[in-house]
ZALUM-737773 format. One record per residue (C-alpha): residue in three letters; chain; x, y, z. Coordinates in Angstrom, 2 decimals, m for minus. Example, Ala and Ser with C-alpha at 12.3 -4.5 7.8 and 13.67 -1.06 7.14 Angstrom:
<recs>
+-----+-------+---------+---------+---------+
| res | chain |    east |   north |      up |
+-----+-------+---------+---------+---------+
| ALA |     A |   12.30 |   m4.50 |    7.80 |
| SER |     A |   13.67 |   m1.06 |    7.14 |
+-----+-------+---------+---------+---------+
</recs>
This chain:
<recs>
+-----+-------+---------+---------+---------+
| res | chain |    east |   north |      up |
+-----+-------+---------+---------+---------+
| MET |     A |  m30.45 |   74.94 |  158.81 |
| LYS |     A |  m30.68 |   74.52 |  155.19 |
| ILE |     A |  m31.86 |   77.48 |  153.02 |
| GLN |     A |  m32.81 |   77.49 |  149.34 |
| VAL |     A |  m32.71 |   80.66 |  147.45 |
| LEU |     A |  m35.21 |   80.08 |  144.33 |
| SER |     A |  m34.28 |   83.46 |  142.38 |
| PRO |     A |  m31.37 |   82.89 |  139.86 |
| LYS |     A |  m28.24 |   84.48 |  141.64 |
| ASN |     A |  m27.28 |   87.94 |  140.37 |
| SER |     A |  m30.18 |   88.01 |  138.26 |
| ARG |     A |  m32.35 |   91.42 |  137.33 |
| ARG |     A |  m35.05 |   90.31 |  139.88 |
| ASP |     A |  m32.58 |   89.41 |  142.56 |
| LEU |     A |  m32.39 |   93.01 |  143.77 |
| PHE |     A |  m32.65 |   92.53 |  147.55 |
| LEU |     A |  m29.73 |   89.87 |  148.07 |
| THR |     A |  m27.11 |   92.45 |  147.84 |
| PRO |     A |  m23.34 |   91.35 |  149.07 |
| LYS |     A |  m24.15 |   92.35 |  152.51 |
| SER |     A |  m27.49 |   90.64 |  152.85 |
| SER |     A |  m26.03 |   87.51 |  150.84 |
| SER |     A |  m23.43 |   87.28 |  153.39 |
| ALA |     A |  m25.78 |   87.74 |  156.34 |
| LEU |     A |  m28.03 |   84.86 |  154.87 |
| GLU |     A |  m24.92 |   82.64 |  154.59 |
| ALA |     A |  m24.33 |   83.34 |  158.18 |
| ALA |     A |  m27.84 |   82.38 |  159.25 |
| GLY |     A |  m27.42 |   78.78 |  157.57 |
| THR |     A |  m26.28 |   76.64 |  154.82 |
| VAL |     A |  m27.42 |   78.37 |  151.61 |
| ALA |     A |  m28.10 |   76.65 |  148.29 |
| TRP |     A |  m28.04 |   79.36 |  145.65 |
| ASN |     A |  m29.76 |   78.94 |  142.07 |
| LEU |     A |  m26.87 |   79.08 |  139.86 |
| LEU |     A |  m28.79 |   78.01 |  136.70 |
| GLY |     A |  m29.37 |   81.71 |  135.36 |
| ARG |     A |  m32.98 |   80.90 |  135.09 |
| GLN |     A |  m35.86 |   80.14 |  137.45 |
| TYR |     A |  m36.32 |   76.29 |  138.36 |
| THR |     A |  m38.47 |   74.05 |  136.51 |
| GLN |     A |  m41.23 |   72.22 |  138.51 |
| GLU |     A |  m39.18 |   69.09 |  138.59 |
| GLU |     A |  m36.07 |   71.14 |  139.90 |
| LEU |     A |  m38.26 |   72.83 |  142.41 |
| VAL |     A |  m39.30 |   69.60 |  143.97 |
| CYS |     A |  m35.70 |   68.71 |  144.53 |
| ALA |     A |  m35.03 |   72.08 |  146.12 |
| VAL |     A |  m37.97 |   71.65 |  148.37 |
| ARG |     A |  m37.00 |   68.47 |  149.51 |
| GLU |     A |  m33.69 |   69.62 |  150.84 |
| ALA |     A |  m34.80 |   72.97 |  152.16 |
| ASP |     A |  m35.87 |   74.26 |  155.79 |
| VAL |     A |  m36.33 |   77.58 |  154.42 |
| LEU |     A |  m37.21 |   78.69 |  150.84 |
| VAL |     A |  m36.18 |   82.26 |  149.76 |
| THR |     A |  m38.55 |   83.65 |  147.17 |
| GLY |     A |  m38.69 |   86.54 |  144.92 |
| TRP |     A |  m40.48 |   88.12 |  141.94 |
| ASP |     A |  m40.99 |   85.67 |  139.03 |
| CYS |     A |  m40.23 |   82.45 |  141.04 |
| PRO |     A |  m42.30 |   79.44 |  140.33 |
| ARG |     A |  m45.42 |   78.69 |  142.47 |
| ILE |     A |  m45.10 |   76.23 |  145.25 |
| THR |     A |  m48.05 |   74.05 |  145.49 |
| ALA |     A |  m49.34 |   71.24 |  147.74 |
| LYS |     A |  m48.75 |   68.93 |  144.79 |
| THR |     A |  m44.96 |   70.05 |  144.75 |
| VAL |     A |  m44.67 |   69.62 |  148.58 |
| LYS |     A |  m46.25 |   66.18 |  148.15 |
| ALA |     A |  m43.76 |   65.30 |  145.48 |
| ALA |     A |  m41.01 |   66.58 |  147.57 |
| GLY |     A |  m42.12 |   64.31 |  150.60 |
| ARG |     A |  m41.71 |   67.49 |  153.06 |
| CYS |     A |  m43.07 |   70.79 |  153.43 |
| PRO |     A |  m40.62 |   73.68 |  154.30 |
| GLY |     A |  m40.93 |   75.24 |  157.69 |
| LEU |     A |  m40.63 |   78.88 |  156.35 |
| ILE |     A |  m40.90 |   80.78 |  153.00 |
| ALA |     A |  m39.26 |   84.28 |  153.11 |
| HIS |     A |  m40.55 |   86.34 |  150.10 |
| MET |     A |  m38.41 |   89.20 |  148.86 |
| GLY |     A |  m41.33 |   90.92 |  147.64 |
| GLY |     A |  m45.02 |   92.04 |  148.74 |
| THR |     A |  m47.75 |   89.78 |  147.65 |
| VAL |     A |  m47.08 |   86.15 |  148.48 |
| ALA |     A |  m50.25 |   84.92 |  146.64 |
| PRO |     A |  m48.74 |   84.39 |  143.23 |
| TYR |     A |  m46.27 |   82.07 |  144.84 |
| ILE |     A |  m47.54 |   79.81 |  147.41 |
| GLU |     A |  m50.92 |   77.72 |  147.19 |
| PRO |     A |  m53.04 |   78.47 |  150.43 |
| GLU |     A |  m53.33 |   74.90 |  151.24 |
| LEU |     A |  m49.66 |   74.71 |  152.16 |
| TYR |     A |  m50.63 |   76.70 |  155.51 |
| SER |     A |  m52.56 |   73.63 |  156.71 |
| MET |     A |  m49.31 |   71.51 |  155.99 |
| GLY |     A |  m47.36 |   73.62 |  158.63 |
| LEU |     A |  m45.95 |   76.42 |  156.45 |
| ARG |     A |  m45.12 |   79.65 |  157.77 |
| THR |     A |  m44.76 |   82.84 |  155.44 |
| VAL |     A |  m43.05 |   86.17 |  155.81 |
| SER |     A |  m42.68 |   88.85 |  153.24 |
| ALA |     A |  m41.55 |   92.45 |  152.86 |
| ASN |     A |  m45.23 |   93.49 |  152.27 |
| ASP |     A |  m45.30 |   95.95 |  155.31 |
| ILE |     A |  m41.95 |   97.58 |  153.98 |
| PHE |     A |  m43.19 |   97.88 |  150.45 |
| ALA |     A |  m46.63 |   99.21 |  151.77 |
| LYS |     A |  m44.85 |  102.15 |  153.78 |
| SER |     A |  m43.10 |  103.15 |  150.63 |
| VAL |     A |  m45.88 |  102.97 |  148.26 |
| ALA |     A |  m47.70 |  105.30 |  150.67 |
| GLU |     A |  m45.05 |  107.54 |  150.61 |
| GLY |     A |  m44.93 |  107.26 |  146.72 |
| THR |     A |  m48.85 |  107.98 |  146.32 |
| VAL |     A |  m48.35 |  111.22 |  148.20 |
| ALA |     A |  m45.48 |  112.15 |  146.21 |
| ASP |     A |  m47.72 |  111.38 |  143.09 |
| ILE |     A |  m50.44 |  113.35 |  144.43 |
| LEU |     A |  m48.34 |  116.45 |  145.18 |
| ALA |     A |  m46.36 |  116.10 |  141.83 |
| SER |     A |  m49.63 |  116.27 |  140.03 |
| LEU |     A |  m51.33 |  119.11 |  141.82 |
| ARG |     A |  m48.47 |  121.22 |  141.56 |
| ASP |     A |  m47.96 |  120.21 |  137.84 |
| ILE |     A |  m44.27 |  119.49 |  138.66 |
| PRO |     A |  m43.24 |  117.47 |  135.74 |
| TYR |     A |  m44.60 |  120.30 |  133.38 |
| TRP |     A |  m42.96 |  123.19 |  134.91 |
| ASN |     A |  m39.60 |  121.47 |  135.21 |
| ALA |     A |  m39.87 |  120.98 |  131.51 |
| GLU |     A |  m40.88 |  124.65 |  131.06 |
| VAL |     A |  m37.58 |  125.98 |  133.19 |
| GLN |     A |  m35.35 |  123.52 |  131.35 |
| ALA |     A |  m36.48 |  124.94 |  128.27 |
| GLY |     A |  m35.89 |  128.45 |  129.27 |
| ARG |     A |  m39.35 |  129.63 |  129.80 |
| TRP |     A |  m40.35 |  131.41 |  133.01 |
| ARG |     A |  m44.08 |  132.20 |  134.09 |
| PRO |     A |  m43.98 |  132.05 |  137.97 |
| ASP |     A |  m47.44 |  133.83 |  137.92 |
| ASP |     A |  m49.19 |  131.57 |  135.62 |
| HIS |     A |  m48.65 |  128.42 |  137.11 |
| GLY |     A |  m51.95 |  127.19 |  138.08 |
| SER |     A |  m50.77 |  124.92 |  140.70 |
| ARG |     A |  m53.25 |  123.48 |  143.43 |
| SER |     A |  m53.01 |  122.47 |  147.11 |
| LEU |     A |  m53.72 |  119.21 |  148.74 |
| SER |     A |  m54.72 |  121.16 |  151.97 |
| GLY |     A |  m58.33 |  120.61 |  152.81 |
| LYS |     A |  m59.06 |  118.43 |  149.54 |
| LYS |     A |  m61.60 |  115.70 |  149.75 |
| VAL |     A |  m59.61 |  112.43 |  149.10 |
| GLY |     A |  m61.27 |  109.04 |  148.16 |
| LEU |     A |  m59.24 |  105.82 |  148.88 |
| VAL |     A |  m60.34 |  102.59 |  147.47 |
| GLY |     A |  m59.37 |   99.53 |  149.29 |
| TYR |     A |  m58.09 |   99.17 |  152.83 |
| GLY |     A |  m54.85 |   97.20 |  153.40 |
| THR |     A |  m51.48 |   97.79 |  154.72 |
| ILE |     A |  m50.61 |  100.61 |  152.13 |
| THR |     A |  m53.72 |  102.37 |  153.08 |
| ARG |     A |  m53.12 |  102.18 |  156.79 |
| TYR |     A |  m49.82 |  103.91 |  156.24 |
| LEU |     A |  m51.17 |  106.58 |  153.68 |
| ILE |     A |  m54.19 |  107.80 |  156.23 |
| PRO |     A |  m51.71 |  109.44 |  158.62 |
| LEU |     A |  m49.80 |  110.87 |  155.81 |
| LEU |     A |  m52.93 |  112.42 |  154.33 |
| ARG |     A |  m54.23 |  113.76 |  157.53 |
| ALA |     A |  m51.21 |  115.93 |  157.94 |
| PHE |     A |  m52.73 |  117.97 |  155.13 |
| GLU |     A |  m56.09 |  118.43 |  157.04 |
| THR |     A |  m57.74 |  116.21 |  154.23 |
| ASP |     A |  m61.33 |  114.85 |  154.41 |
| ILE |     A |  m60.69 |  111.39 |  153.79 |
| TRP |     A |  m63.34 |  108.89 |  152.43 |
| LEU |     A |  m62.74 |  105.11 |  152.38 |
| TYR |     A |  m64.31 |  102.46 |  150.06 |
| SER |     A |  m63.82 |   98.93 |  151.53 |
| GLY |     A |  m65.73 |   95.81 |  151.66 |
| HIS |     A |  m64.41 |   94.63 |  155.05 |
| MET |     A |  m64.43 |   97.81 |  157.05 |
| THR |     A |  m67.44 |   98.77 |  158.73 |
| PRO |     A |  m68.43 |  102.43 |  159.64 |
| GLU |     A |  m67.23 |  102.22 |  163.22 |
| ALA |     A |  m63.82 |  101.00 |  162.14 |
| CYS |     A |  m63.79 |  103.66 |  159.65 |
| ALA |     A |  m64.59 |  106.25 |  162.36 |
| ALA |     A |  m61.79 |  104.95 |  164.70 |
| LEU |     A |  m59.32 |  105.78 |  161.81 |
| GLY |     A |  m60.74 |  109.22 |  161.39 |
| VAL |     A |  m62.30 |  108.56 |  158.09 |
| ARG |     A |  m65.69 |  108.41 |  156.42 |
| LYS |     A |  m66.91 |  105.01 |  155.10 |
| ALA |     A |  m68.11 |  105.62 |  151.62 |
| GLU |     A |  m69.52 |  103.86 |  148.64 |
| LEU |     A |  m67.55 |  103.59 |  145.44 |
| ALA |     A |  m69.99 |  105.74 |  143.19 |
| GLU |     A |  m69.72 |  108.43 |  146.07 |
| ILE |     A |  m65.90 |  108.65 |  146.06 |
| PHE |     A |  m65.87 |  108.82 |  142.10 |
| ALA |     A |  m68.64 |  111.53 |  141.82 |
| GLU |     A |  m67.59 |  113.68 |  144.63 |
| CYS |     A |  m63.74 |  113.21 |  145.57 |
| ASP |     A |  m61.07 |  116.07 |  144.50 |
| VAL |     A |  m58.40 |  113.15 |  144.63 |
| ILE |     A |  m59.30 |  109.31 |  144.13 |
| SER |     A |  m56.51 |  106.76 |  144.92 |
| LEU |     A |  m56.66 |  102.95 |  144.32 |
| HIS |     A |  m55.16 |  100.70 |  146.81 |
| CYS |     A |  m57.10 |   97.43 |  146.36 |
| SER |     A |  m55.56 |   94.15 |  145.54 |
| LEU |     A |  m56.29 |   92.51 |  141.91 |
| THR |     A |  m58.75 |   89.42 |  142.51 |
| ASP |     A |  m61.67 |   88.34 |  140.57 |
| LYS |     A |  m63.79 |   90.47 |  142.33 |
| THR |     A |  m61.98 |   93.58 |  141.57 |
| HIS |     A |  m60.98 |   93.12 |  137.96 |
| HIS |     A |  m62.33 |   96.27 |  136.18 |
| LEU |     A |  m63.93 |   97.43 |  139.39 |
| VAL |     A |  m63.19 |  100.85 |  137.99 |
| ASN |     A |  m65.43 |  100.73 |  134.73 |
| ALA |     A |  m66.53 |  103.15 |  132.23 |
| GLY |     A |  m69.65 |  104.21 |  134.19 |
| LEU |     A |  m67.51 |  105.23 |  137.30 |
| LEU |     A |  m64.93 |  106.88 |  135.12 |
| ARG |     A |  m67.56 |  109.30 |  133.65 |
| THR |     A |  m68.49 |  110.53 |  137.06 |
| ILE |     A |  m64.99 |  111.69 |  137.87 |
| ARG |     A |  m65.48 |  115.60 |  138.67 |
| ASP |     A |  m63.67 |  118.01 |  136.16 |
| GLY |     A |  m60.41 |  118.81 |  137.59 |
| ALA |     A |  m60.20 |  115.96 |  139.88 |
| LEU |     A |  m56.93 |  113.68 |  140.08 |
| PHE |     A |  m57.09 |  109.99 |  139.70 |
| VAL |     A |  m53.99 |  108.02 |  141.08 |
| ASN |     A |  m53.34 |  104.12 |  140.56 |
| THR |     A |  m50.43 |  102.65 |  142.19 |
| ALA |     A |  m52.05 |   99.26 |  142.65 |
| ARG |     A |  m52.78 |   97.17 |  139.65 |
| ALA |     A |  m53.98 |   98.06 |  136.18 |
| GLY |     A |  m56.31 |   95.28 |  136.07 |
| VAL |     A |  m58.47 |   96.96 |  138.63 |
| ILE |     A |  m59.43 |   99.64 |  135.79 |
| ASP |     A |  m61.10 |   99.25 |  132.37 |
| THR |     A |  m58.03 |  100.66 |  130.84 |
| GLN |     A |  m59.45 |  101.42 |  127.41 |
| ALA |     A |  m62.31 |  103.46 |  129.17 |
| LEU |     A |  m59.81 |  105.15 |  131.21 |
| GLU |     A |  m57.85 |  106.07 |  127.94 |
| GLU |     A |  m61.07 |  107.61 |  126.42 |
| GLU |     A |  m61.93 |  109.85 |  129.52 |
| LEU |     A |  m58.31 |  111.03 |  129.84 |
| LYS |     A |  m58.37 |  112.04 |  126.09 |
| LYS |     A |  m60.98 |  114.42 |  127.04 |
| GLY |     A |  m58.93 |  116.31 |  129.39 |
| ARG |     A |  m61.60 |  116.54 |  132.14 |
| PHE |     A |  m59.38 |  115.31 |  134.84 |
| ASN |     A |  m55.73 |  114.45 |  135.87 |
| ALA |     A |  m54.19 |  111.13 |  136.35 |
| VAL |     A |  m50.88 |  109.82 |  137.69 |
| LEU |     A |  m50.42 |  105.99 |  136.63 |
| ASP |     A |  m47.93 |  103.54 |  137.91 |
| VAL |     A |  m49.30 |  100.35 |  136.74 |
| PHE |     A |  m50.24 |   99.17 |  133.33 |
| ASP |     A |  m51.96 |   96.21 |  131.60 |
| GLU |     A |  m48.66 |   95.81 |  129.40 |
| GLU |     A |  m45.37 |   96.39 |  130.90 |
| PRO |     A |  m43.10 |   98.24 |  129.76 |
| LEU |     A |  m45.89 |  100.59 |  128.42 |
| PRO |     A |  m46.18 |  100.16 |  124.73 |
| GLU |     A |  m44.94 |  103.03 |  122.38 |
| ARG |     A |  m48.59 |  102.86 |  120.75 |
| SER |     A |  m50.19 |  103.41 |  124.10 |
| ALA |     A |  m52.94 |  106.41 |  123.84 |
| LEU |     A |  m51.62 |  107.41 |  127.34 |
| ARG |     A |  m48.51 |  108.79 |  126.03 |
| GLY |     A |  m48.38 |  112.32 |  125.30 |
| LEU |     A |  m51.63 |  113.43 |  127.18 |
| ARG |     A |  m50.81 |  116.57 |  129.10 |
| ASN |     A |  m53.22 |  115.69 |  131.87 |
| VAL |     A |  m51.20 |  112.40 |  132.87 |
| ILE |     A |  m48.04 |  111.45 |  134.66 |
| LEU |     A |  m46.69 |  108.00 |  133.87 |
| THR |     A |  m44.28 |  106.34 |  135.98 |
| PRO |     A |  m42.55 |  102.70 |  135.37 |
| HIS |     A |  m44.20 |  100.59 |  138.13 |
| MET |     A |  m42.06 |  102.39 |  140.79 |
| ALA |     A |  m44.25 |  103.42 |  143.61 |
| GLY |     A |  m42.46 |  101.03 |  146.02 |
| PRO |     A |  m40.13 |  100.04 |  147.20 |
| ALA |     A |  m37.57 |  102.93 |  146.72 |
| ALA |     A |  m34.31 |  101.76 |  145.44 |
| ASP |     A |  m32.53 |  102.61 |  148.58 |
| LEU |     A |  m34.87 |  100.15 |  150.48 |
| TYR |     A |  m33.70 |   96.80 |  148.60 |
| GLU |     A |  m30.69 |   96.19 |  150.79 |
| PRO |     A |  m32.72 |   96.87 |  153.95 |
| ILE |     A |  m35.40 |   94.85 |  152.81 |
| GLY |     A |  m33.02 |   91.76 |  152.31 |
| MET |     A |  m31.50 |   92.22 |  155.68 |
| GLU |     A |  m34.94 |   92.10 |  157.50 |
| MET |     A |  m35.88 |   89.11 |  155.76 |
| VAL |     A |  m32.89 |   87.47 |  156.72 |
| ARG |     A |  m33.46 |   88.67 |  160.46 |
| GLU |     A |  m36.89 |   87.00 |  160.07 |
| ILE |     A |  m35.26 |   83.73 |  159.28 |
| GLU |     A |  m32.94 |   84.00 |  162.20 |
| ARG |     A |  m35.99 |   84.77 |  164.39 |
| TRP |     A |  m37.83 |   81.56 |  162.90 |
| ARG |     A |  m34.55 |   79.44 |  163.66 |
| ASP |     A |  m34.22 |   80.71 |  166.86 |
| GLY |     A |  m37.98 |   80.54 |  167.95 |
| PHE |     A |  m38.60 |   84.19 |  168.39 |
| PRO |     A |  m41.90 |   85.89 |  167.25 |
| LEU |     A |  m41.99 |   87.03 |  163.50 |
| ARG |     A |  m42.37 |   90.56 |  162.77 |
| TYR |     A |  m43.63 |   90.19 |  159.03 |
| GLU |     A |  m45.64 |   86.95 |  159.13 |
| ILE |     A |  m48.22 |   86.65 |  156.50 |
| GLY |     A |  m51.12 |   84.54 |  157.66 |
| ARG |     A |  m53.54 |   82.19 |  155.29 |
| GLU |     A |  m56.42 |   84.91 |  155.49 |
| GLU |     A |  m54.27 |   87.74 |  154.61 |
| ALA |     A |  m52.41 |   85.95 |  151.90 |
| CYS |     A |  m55.80 |   85.05 |  150.14 |
| ARG |     A |  m56.76 |   88.95 |  150.16 |
| MET |     A |  m53.39 |   89.70 |  148.12 |
| THR |     A |  m53.08 |   90.22 |  144.57 |
| ALA |     A |  m52.68 |   86.99 |  142.92 |
| LYS |     A |  m50.15 |   88.36 |  140.18 |
| GLY |     A |  m46.72 |   89.41 |  141.35 |
+-----+-------+---------+---------+---------+
</recs>
């Protein structure tokens, strides 16, 4: 079995192929590494595809299209993606050409769900601010104004793998969970123990609003100025999804008013520019696109993708397969 790794070896984006997982990959088959110190050009990609049974992709890899495969004269049997969404990296037509795809999306999702709960609690308890106060030598234990998640009305926008893991975590706090999703019926929501709600209801009535939808043409600026103006005073708005789902300028204008709090992990421009109006706002927590996966999951993710390659090689069922329908619902930007 010939395995082609597309990400440049030892690059900043090649986090998951540690010495341990790289050794495991080399034990699974004959590995061709990208030693160019950069991503392949389309011409080089055609040559790589021509020689490979399995492609290992990662963040920023070039997109593999039907045109690429036709030029190569063969379609690889499997793409193992060391990331979450596969939409930026493979063209859906490849599924009809016999391609199978696996990714670490499920593992990423668990970590993002965990990170979302951490974000919510950090904001409700105002942990970053009080840490700064104590570090500066100030001590006001009876004047902290912290709030509990227990019993709060939480609105989730979008139902996918992350939301599926997040719901039981939130239920542990006896929250009242409302869900907006275009493909979930009221009956399916009831089976999850949540209420199906309209987007306007969630923004106007929930204490915590958390975004978990993918970024597509339909969801671009789904959260607009009109919705943002309806957020309740004192509510919490969390985005660990994609910045493009929100009209950022409208969000900045609302947050400047100090009416509600926010935790933002993703931004239209990353790294966040120094000139950003979000910097310095007392009611906002900013994190550098780190909701998931946690750093100690990098090597386990690499090892699990190697195991998927071994399962495919040996004819066993795949644990992390991404079918065409799921791939088409994913965010088209890595």
